[in-house]
N, C-alpha and C positions, 0 to 999 in steps of 0.2 A: 390531600391526596400526595404520595412521593414529588417530587420534582427533580429533573433532572436539566440540567447545562448540556445542550450541545456546541461546539464551538462547526460551522459548516453545515450547510442548510445543502450543498449540492447533492446528488446524484445519491450517492454513496450515505451520506446524511439523512438522506427523505428516506432511500427503498434500504439501506439494511441496517444501520445504526435507532436511528431512528422509529422507524420500524419495531424492533423488538423492543425495546424502552417502553413504548408504549402499549404497546404486546402482555406485555410485563407488570403495569398497571399506572404507572412513571406519566406524570403532565411533561413532556419535553418540551424546552424552550431553546428554541434555533436563533443561535449569534449568527450575523453574518453579518460582511461588509456590504455586499452585493442589494446595493438600494432597489433594484427592482424585484431582485428574491424576496427580500425581504417584508417589502411591502404588498405582496403577490400572499406571502402564505398568511398576514394580517388581514387579508380583505378575503380570504375563500376561510368556509372551518374545515373542509375536510381535504383530502388528494387521499389516489388510488396504489396500488405498489403490487404491479402483476407480475405475478412467476411464471416463469414459461419453459417447455420443457415436460419430464413426465412430474403426475403432481401439480399442473400447474394452477396455478385460482389465481383469485383478487383481492384483497383486504384495504381495507378500510383507514385509515388515521386523522384523528380526530383532537378537538379536544388539548388544542397544542398553543404559542404560544410565539412567538417570533419580537429575536431585539436586534436593532442597528447599532453593532460594536463600534462602530468612528462613529453615527451621529448622536449615541444614547449610552456612552460609557455609562454615565452614574444608575440610570434602569439595568442593567448587567451586573455592574456590579452589584445591588440592590437583590438580581434574580443568587446571584451565586454565592450569596451571606444565607441563602437559603435553602439551596440544594440538598440532596444528597449523592447525587456523582455528579461528574460533573467526565464530557467524555470532545476528543475531537477527529474530525476525522477531515483534519486541513493538507493535506500532505507533510510532510518532514521539518522540510524548509522553509513553512509558516509556524512552525510551534512559536520560533521567537515569541515572532508577534504578536501571539494570540498569549504568551506566557502573564507581559504587564496586569494585565487587566484580568489574570483568573488568581494573580497575588495581590491585587488588589480586595479584589469579591473574596476569599481566605480571611485576609486581613479584616471586611466589615463583615465577619460572622459572630455573632451571641456569645461572650464568655463560657464556657459551661457545652455548647454546642455539638454538636456527636462529631466528629473529624468524618469532611467531607472525600470522598472518592475521588480519584483523576484519576482517568485511564487515554491514552491516543491510545486511536483503533487508525494505524497508518502503516503505509504498505515500509515498513522500515524495520533494520532488528532493536528489541529494548529503543520503539519510540517515548517512551514511560517516562527513561529514564535520562534523553534529551528532555523535554518536559520540565521534567522535573526537575536540573541541572537548571534551566533557562528561568525558572519560575523562583529557585532561592535566591540567581541573580540577582530578581526587582520585589522581595519582601524583606522588608526593612524592621521586621519587629525578629522572636530571634524562640519566635514557639511555634511555628510554620507546625512545625513535626507534630504536632497538640491541635490544630487544627484541620490538618490533612494532611493524607498519605499516598501513597503512589503505588499502580498495578497496571504492571507491563501486560498486555493484550499483543495475539495474534488473529487475524480478519480474515477472512476469504469470501468473497463472491463476487461476481461477474457485474457490472454493471457498465453492460457498455454504454456510447452519445445515445442519447436518448432522440426520436422522432422530431421531426417540427410542428408543434402545434399542442405537444404534451402537454404544457406548463406545470403543473407541480405534478402529476402522475409520476412514476418514473417505474419503467418494467428492467428488471431484474432475473435470472435463473433461479428455479426453486435452489440447488446447491446451496447455503451457507455452514462458516464457521467460527465462531468467535469465543477464542479458548483462552482462560485470563488467569493471569497466578493466582493461585491461594493463600498463599502467605501473607501480606500485606495485608488482608481481612481480618488476621489473628481467632481462624475457625467461625466466623460471622457474616457469613457471604450474605448476598441479599441474593432474591428469589428473582433472578430471571432464565424463565425456562432456555431464554436460545443462548444460555455460556455455557462453555463447559468450562470448567474447575478443573488449574494439572498444580499441582505442588513445581514443576519442574517447565520453565515455559517454554529454554531453549528445545531442543524439539522437533516442536511445534512448529516455531516460528522457520527456523531452517529448514526444515521438509519443506511448508507453504511456500518460502521466500526461492527455493536451492530446486522444489517442482515445477508449483503450477506460476511461477514470478519469470522463473528462467522457461518453462517452456514455450506463455503465452508471449514471451520476447519474441522467443525465435521462431513460433513458428509467424510471425509478422515480419520479423526480417527477409526473413528465405520466401515465404507466401509474395510479400512486399516483389522479388526480384526475379520471383517467378509469375506475376502479373495480376497476382490474384489481391483483392480488395476488400476482401471478409475473410473472418478468421475462416470460418465452418466448411469457408471454398476450399484454403487454403491449406488445414489440415486432413481434408479428403484426398491432398494431392500427395500421390504414394511417395516422393520423389521428398518431397515438405516431411509430409511426418513419418520420412525413415529420418531425417537428417534432425528431428526433435526426439524423433528416440534414440538415436544414437548420444545425444548432451547426456537426458533423461539417465538414461546408463551411469554413464559417467557420474551425475549428481548420488544416483540410489546409492552405487559403489561410500561416496561418501560420508551417507547417511547412515547406513548400517555401519561402514567400520564407526565415527563419529557417536552415535546414538543406540548402537546397537538396533536399531529396527530390524526386526527379519528381513528376510530378503523377498522373501513369497507377502508379507504385508506392505514394504516397498511397490513389487511389480503393481500390485492391487489396485494400489494408491496412485502409477501413472494413469494406469487406466481409464481408471475414474475422471482422473485430468483431461485425457482426450479425450474421452467421452463430452464433458464439458465443452471443450473448445469445438466439438462438431456440430452441437446445437445449435443448428440453423434461425430460430426464433428469435435468437439473441440481436443477430446483423451485425456485430463488435466488427470495425472497422481495421485490417491492417495499419495505417494511419495511427488512430487514439494508440492503437497496442504498444508499439513498434516509439513511439514519440519517446521526446526526453532518452537520450540516448545517451550526452553526457554525466548523466543520473543510473542510471539504468548501467555502465561499465565502469563507474563508481568502483573505488578499492574493495569495499565488503559488501556490494549486491550483484546480482543474479546471472556474473561473469564471471566475470572478474574472481569472487567472494569463493569461490567452491572453484575454479580453476589452480588457485591460489592455495589452496590446503591442500587438494591432491596433485600438484607439483612438489608437492614439503612430503608431502608422504611419501611419495614416490609412483603413483599409483596415471593412469593411461587419465588425460584430459584434453586429446588432441580436435575431441568432438566441440568441448568450448571455444577453443579458440579459433574451429572453422565458425563461432558463431559470432566471435568476438571480430570475423573478420567479413561476414553479413555485414554489423553494427554498422560496423565507418563504409557501407557501400548501402545506406539507406541513406536516398536522398530523397522522398516525396518534397511536390509543390505544398505543401501543407502549411507552410508560415510556424514553425516551431523555431525557436529561435535558437533548441539545443543542436537541432538535425544542422543547423547555418553555424553554426560557433564552430560544431565538430567540423565539416568540410573546411572551417576557414583554416580552422589548426595544418589541415593535414596539406592545405594548400599554399602553406605559409612555405615553406624551404626551411625551416627548419630542421633539427639534430633529430633522427627520428627516436634516439632514448629519450633525448625531450618530451618528444610528444607521448609516451607512451606513460612517465611520470607524470608530464600536466593530464592526461584524459584519464586511467589507468589507477594514478597514485604505486605500481605497484615500484620498486626503488629497484637500482640496479645492486646486483650479486642473488638479489629472490632466487629462486631456481623455474617461478617465469618469465623473467624480463628478457631473457634473451629470445624465449619464442616469439613474444608480445612488440618486438623492439624488427626480430622480421618480418614478420607481418605487416607491421608498421608501414616501413622499409619498401620491401613491396608495394603495399598497394600507392603508395609517392610514385611508385616505378612506374603503375599504370600508369600512375596522371600529366607522368612528364609529355 
């Protein structure tokens, strides 16, 4: 039976990537450092993925195994050595920590084995490139390209926090998209029905990041400011939805100009996204979706990334600037370290320009810098 090793046995790993690989006939080996999660996967022969929304259903995932990547590195190396595909859903900042294990497993593959495909399924642009760089740092030999290849992906499925007592079962939305660049496979792509194979991945990555992720975060920040704890309730508010739509119209202008999407196609995509946010069965929280503001306000992420490119092109980006302001005011009592970090910076008394550079990575002289500096200064004055 075909085998794949998937790093990250959390909700996305089980409810999206693991599910699709299982449905494609692979034995999925889940790798994670969470003791209780790995123990539970090894103790239970199956789990259920429930899709909610139009066309909802239930899918059983079985025939998998699980390995504790921290406690049993030898077993993990053995699994990677015999796998056809390696995937991750751990979060882009964690890729550097799983890279050594991947490098060790690739090095252990028997001579003459087919090259293993490595795909990082993360909410980041070209995440597999990030992973490849880290794997190369940890690979001692000079034959990595003979043993493995790396393909970038774009993934999209809303997986909210799960209700108490769910165990291994996962509730997800019906919609999903998993786009993978075809080129690294050399024309011999595996038969995985859930994957869309594309020649140029960048338009898919940026359309998803600058529409789904941008819109989702804005819904959370604006919704929280209006007292909404659930995303579907927030987007049902006319004021919130107007803010979000205005932001997405700006990112649509960038996507149309940069990638040649037809404006009608992008508007239809936006409508589909807003319908997904409105799905009442997901019960996704504003705190979850709005968390990690330092990452989400970084230079190439969902707010500053498109705003910077729009500013460079001389296009309107005022709604994205308003969203930046909303993110600065997002202060739920959720224990999120990045929320606290951002608030500590804003209350530090440092120069606004210095904070802009630290929070967003935008440098003085960039056409977006002065506007960001003004907003940060106004936010500091509001707190004085």
